[in-house]
C-alpha positions as CSV (number, residue, x, y, z in Angstrom):
1,M,0.0,0.0,0.0
2,K,1.4,3.4,-0.9
3,L,1.3,5.8,2.0
4,Q,1.2,9.6,2.3
5,L,4.8,11.0,2.0
6,A,6.3,14.2,3.3
7,K,8.3,16.7,1.3
8,E,11.3,18.6,2.7
9,S,10.5,21.9,4.4
10,K,12.1,25.0,2.9
11,Y,11.5,27.0,6.1
12,Q,12.1,26.8,9.8
13,P,9.1,25.4,11.8
14,S,8.6,28.7,13.5
15,E,7.8,30.3,10.1
16,Y,4.6,28.4,9.7
17,S,1.2,29.8,10.7
18,D,-1.4,28.5,13.1
19,E,-2.9,26.5,10.3
20,W,-0.2,23.9,10.9
21,I,0.5,21.5,13.7
22,F,3.9,20.0,14.7
23,Q,5.1,16.6,15.8
24,E,8.4,14.8,16.6
25,K,10.1,13.3,13.6
26,L,10.8,9.8,14.8
27,D,13.9,7.9,13.8
28,G,12.5,4.6,12.7
29,S,10.8,2.8,9.8
30,R,7.4,3.6,8.4
31,Y,4.8,0.8,8.7
32,C,1.2,0.5,7.8
33,L,-0.9,-1.7,10.1
34,L,-4.1,-3.3,8.7
35,K,-6.4,-5.0,11.1
36,E,-9.7,-6.7,10.4
37,G,-10.8,-9.1,13.1
38,N,-8.0,-11.7,13.5
39,R,-6.4,-10.8,10.2
40,I,-3.4,-8.5,10.8
41,S,-0.9,-7.3,8.3
42,F,2.1,-5.1,9.3
43,L,3.7,-3.7,6.1
44,N,7.0,-2.0,5.7
45,R,6.6,1.0,3.4
46,H,9.6,0.1,1.2
47,Q,9.3,-3.7,0.9
48,Q,5.5,-4.2,1.2
49,I,6.1,-7.5,3.0
50,N,3.9,-8.6,5.9
51,R,6.3,-8.4,8.9
52,Y,3.6,-9.3,11.6
53,S,5.1,-12.7,12.5
54,Q,8.6,-11.1,12.8
55,Y,7.7,-9.0,15.9
56,P,6.0,-11.2,18.5
57,D,6.5,-8.6,21.2
58,L,3.9,-6.4,19.4
59,H,1.2,-9.1,18.9
60,T,-0.8,-8.6,22.1
61,D,-1.2,-4.8,21.4
62,F,-2.0,-5.3,17.8
63,K,-4.8,-7.7,18.6
64,N,-6.3,-5.2,21.1
65,L,-6.5,-2.5,18.5
66,P,-9.9,-1.6,16.9
67,D,-10.2,-2.7,13.3
68,G,-8.6,-0.1,11.0
69,I,-5.8,0.9,8.7
70,Y,-3.1,2.7,10.7
71,D,-0.1,4.8,9.6
72,G,2.8,5.0,11.9
73,E,6.5,4.6,12.7
74,L,8.2,1.5,14.2
75,I,11.0,2.6,16.6
76,A,13.6,1.1,18.9
77,R,13.6,3.3,22.0
78,T,16.6,3.7,24.3
79,N,17.2,6.0,27.3
80,D,19.6,8.2,25.3
81,K,17.4,8.1,22.1
82,P,13.7,8.2,23.1
83,M,12.6,9.2,19.7
84,G,14.2,6.2,18.1
85,N,17.6,4.5,17.7
86,F,17.6,3.6,14.0
87,F,20.7,1.4,14.1
88,L,19.2,-0.8,16.9
89,L,16.0,-1.0,14.9
90,L,17.9,-2.3,11.9
91,K,19.1,-5.3,14.0
92,R,15.5,-6.3,14.6
93,E,14.4,-5.6,11.0
94,N,17.3,-7.7,9.6
95,A,16.8,-10.6,12.0
96,G,14.6,-13.7,11.3
97,M,11.7,-14.8,13.5
98,S,13.8,-17.0,15.8
99,K,16.5,-14.4,16.4
100,N,13.8,-11.7,17.0
101,R,12.4,-13.8,19.9
102,V,15.8,-13.3,21.6
103,L,16.4,-9.7,20.5
104,M,13.0,-8.5,21.6
105,H,14.1,-8.7,25.3
106,R,17.2,-6.5,24.6
107,I,15.7,-4.2,21.9
108,P,12.1,-3.5,22.6
109,L,10.1,-2.0,19.7
110,Y,7.2,0.5,19.8
111,Y,4.7,1.4,17.2
112,V,3.8,5.1,17.2
113,I,0.6,5.9,15.3
114,F,0.2,9.3,13.7
115,D,-2.7,8.8,11.3
116,A,-5.6,6.6,10.4
117,I,-6.5,5.8,6.8
118,G,-9.6,3.9,7.9
119,L,-11.4,2.9,11.2
120,N,-13.9,0.1,11.8
121,G,-14.5,-0.3,8.0
122,V,-15.0,3.4,7.3
123,D,-12.7,5.3,4.9
124,L,-11.2,8.5,6.6
125,T,-9.1,9.8,3.7
126,H,-11.6,12.5,2.8
127,L,-11.5,14.0,6.4
128,D,-9.2,16.7,7.5
129,Y,-6.2,15.7,9.7
130,I,-7.5,17.1,12.9
131,T,-10.7,15.1,12.6
132,R,-8.7,12.0,11.9
133,L,-6.6,12.5,15.0
134,K,-9.7,13.0,17.1
135,M,-11.3,9.8,15.8
136,L,-8.0,8.0,16.5
137,K,-8.0,9.2,20.1
138,E,-11.7,8.3,20.6
139,N,-11.2,4.8,19.3
140,L,-8.2,4.1,21.5
141,K,-9.7,5.8,24.6
142,G,-9.7,3.5,27.7
143,K,-7.4,1.0,26.1
144,I,-4.0,0.2,27.6
145,F,-1.1,-0.6,25.4
146,A,2.5,-1.6,26.3
147,R,4.0,-1.0,22.9
148,I,1.5,1.2,21.0
149,E,1.4,5.0,21.3
150,L,-0.1,8.0,19.7
151,I,2.2,10.7,18.4
152,N,2.5,13.9,20.5
153,T,1.1,16.9,18.7
154,Y,1.9,20.6,19.3
155,E,0.1,23.7,18.3
156,K,2.1,26.7,17.1
157,R,1.9,28.4,20.5
158,N,3.7,25.4,22.1
159,L,6.3,24.9,19.3
160,D,9.1,26.1,21.6
161,I,8.4,23.2,23.9
162,L,8.8,20.7,21.0
163,E,11.9,22.5,19.7
164,N,13.6,22.4,23.1
165,S,12.8,18.8,23.5
166,I,14.2,17.9,20.0
167,K,17.4,19.7,20.9
168,A,17.8,18.3,24.4
169,L,17.1,14.7,23.3
170,D,19.1,14.9,20.0
171,G,16.0,14.3,18.0
172,E,16.1,14.0,14.2
173,G,13.7,16.9,13.4
174,I,10.1,18.0,13.3
175,M,7.1,17.0,11.1
176,I,4.9,19.9,10.0
177,K,1.3,19.1,8.9
178,R,-1.7,21.2,7.7
179,K,-4.6,20.8,10.0
180,D,-7.1,20.8,7.1
181,S,-5.2,18.3,4.9
182,K,-6.9,15.2,3.5
183,Y,-5.0,11.9,3.4
184,V,-3.2,11.8,0.0
185,F,-1.4,8.7,-1.2
186,G,2.1,9.8,-2.3
187,K,4.0,13.1,-1.8
188,T,2.0,16.1,-0.7
189,N,2.8,19.8,0.2
190,N,0.6,19.4,3.2
191,V,3.0,17.2,5.1
192,L,6.6,18.5,5.5
193,K,9.7,17.3,7.3
194,W,12.3,19.6,8.8
195,K,15.6,17.9,9.8
196,R,18.3,18.9,12.2
197,S,21.7,18.4,10.8
198,Q,25.4,19.0,11.5
199,I,28.3,20.0,9.2
200,D,31.8,18.7,9.4
201,E,34.9,18.6,7.2
202,F,36.5,15.4,6.0
203,E,39.5,14.4,4.0
204,V,38.7,13.2,0.5
205,A,40.5,9.8,0.3
206,G,39.3,8.9,-3.1
207,Y,36.3,8.6,-5.4
208,T,34.3,5.9,-7.1
209,S,33.2,5.8,-10.7
210,K,30.1,3.7,-11.5
211,T,27.1,5.3,-13.2
212,R,28.9,8.7,-13.5
213,D,32.5,9.9,-14.1
214,I,32.6,10.6,-10.4
215,S,29.8,8.8,-8.6
216,A,30.8,9.3,-4.9
217,L,33.6,10.7,-2.8
218,M,35.3,8.4,-0.2
219,L,35.7,10.2,3.2
220,K,38.2,9.9,6.0
221,K,38.8,11.8,9.3
222,D,41.6,11.3,11.8
223,G,42.6,8.1,9.9
224,K,39.1,6.6,10.1
225,D,36.9,5.7,7.1
226,F,33.5,7.5,7.1
227,G,31.9,5.9,4.1
228,K,30.9,7.8,0.9
229,V,28.9,10.9,-0.1
230,N,27.2,11.1,-3.5
231,M,28.9,13.5,-5.9
232,H,26.3,15.8,-7.4
233,I,28.2,19.1,-7.9
234,D,29.8,19.0,-11.4
235,K,32.0,22.1,-10.9
236,Y,34.3,20.1,-8.6
237,I,35.0,17.3,-11.1
238,E,38.1,18.9,-12.6
239,L,39.5,19.8,-9.2
240,I,39.1,16.2,-8.0
241,K,40.7,14.7,-11.1
242,N,43.6,17.0,-10.8
243,H,44.3,15.6,-7.4
244,S,44.0,12.0,-8.4
245,D,46.4,9.8,-10.5
246,T,46.2,6.4,-8.8
247,E,43.6,3.7,-9.4
248,L,42.8,1.6,-6.4
249,P,41.8,-2.1,-6.4
250,K,38.1,-2.8,-7.1
251,L,35.8,-3.9,-4.3
252,K,32.9,-4.3,-6.7
253,P,33.1,-5.6,-10.3
254,D,31.3,-2.6,-11.8
255,E,32.8,0.1,-9.6
256,Y,36.2,1.8,-10.2
257,R,38.1,3.4,-7.3
258,F,40.7,6.2,-7.5
259,K,42.9,7.7,-4.8
260,V,42.7,11.4,-4.1
261,E,45.2,13.6,-2.2
262,G,45.2,17.1,-0.9
263,L,41.4,17.8,-0.9
264,T,38.8,18.2,1.9
265,A,35.0,18.0,1.6
266,K,32.4,19.9,3.7
267,V,29.5,17.5,4.3
268,K,26.1,18.0,6.0
269,F,24.7,14.9,7.8
270,F,22.4,13.8,10.5
271,E,24.7,11.6,12.6
272,H,27.5,9.1,12.2
273,N,27.7,5.5,13.4
274,K,31.1,3.7,13.5
275,N,32.4,4.3,9.9
276,A,29.4,5.7,8.1
277,L,27.5,9.0,7.9
278,R,23.7,9.1,8.0
279,S,22.0,11.1,5.2
280,P,25.2,12.8,4.0
281,V,25.0,15.7,1.5
282,L,28.1,17.2,-0.1
283,L,28.3,21.0,0.3
284,K,31.8,21.9,-0.9
285,V,35.2,20.5,-2.0
286,E,38.4,22.5,-1.6
287,E,42.2,22.2,-1.4
288,K,43.8,21.7,2.0
């Protein structure tokens, strides 16, 4: 099932009017939950595979939900990352059923619902978002769940509370949604995402050539590898090639690698884990 998708916000959250509401941008994986009696499907947005049997720790809560089609985020919550630890979630997502029965005691998962496409057999896509949220709350009223939650929502007047929370808890960003928006399948201008990011400088250790003359830059810092960043700024191609004259051994049959010396790259990214950057974007390449 194709879900409603957000576009990148061009403005800071504070620049939006009272016609919008604000929510934490959770750091997890998007899942659609379909429940009709005893029939339950839990679909990952990207793979469209029913993952229900993979997460036995969620079964009790899912069975207690009213019938409906729910849109939400699956997260692995830790004390230091209450809005989601994506790398721990990947361990659960990449594990089979038997391993998940072991991991579920070490890496508990939570399903945070932020929208309803339908409830009790009634299509809600034609209703505005505020009405859908109210119906969600009414349907879940009085029910106690261990691993299911409703997203926290903030009005413009309380946006500073959310912004301070995102900063203090090292959250990923903020979702910005029009109150009067209908549920649209695919990308919409009525649902926006604003991401926090950091910028750092890395040594350009080399580049790869695959689909383009220069497909990606290989990054290093303090002697450690930090993965690659896609090369999308053509004006730096000549500069990079002038600082490269050695071909490196191939790691993949269809990808050539070349050594680069004397250049640095300024990169924007969300976070880094071990030897990789999360959501890296190249900003600038220059000589040391």
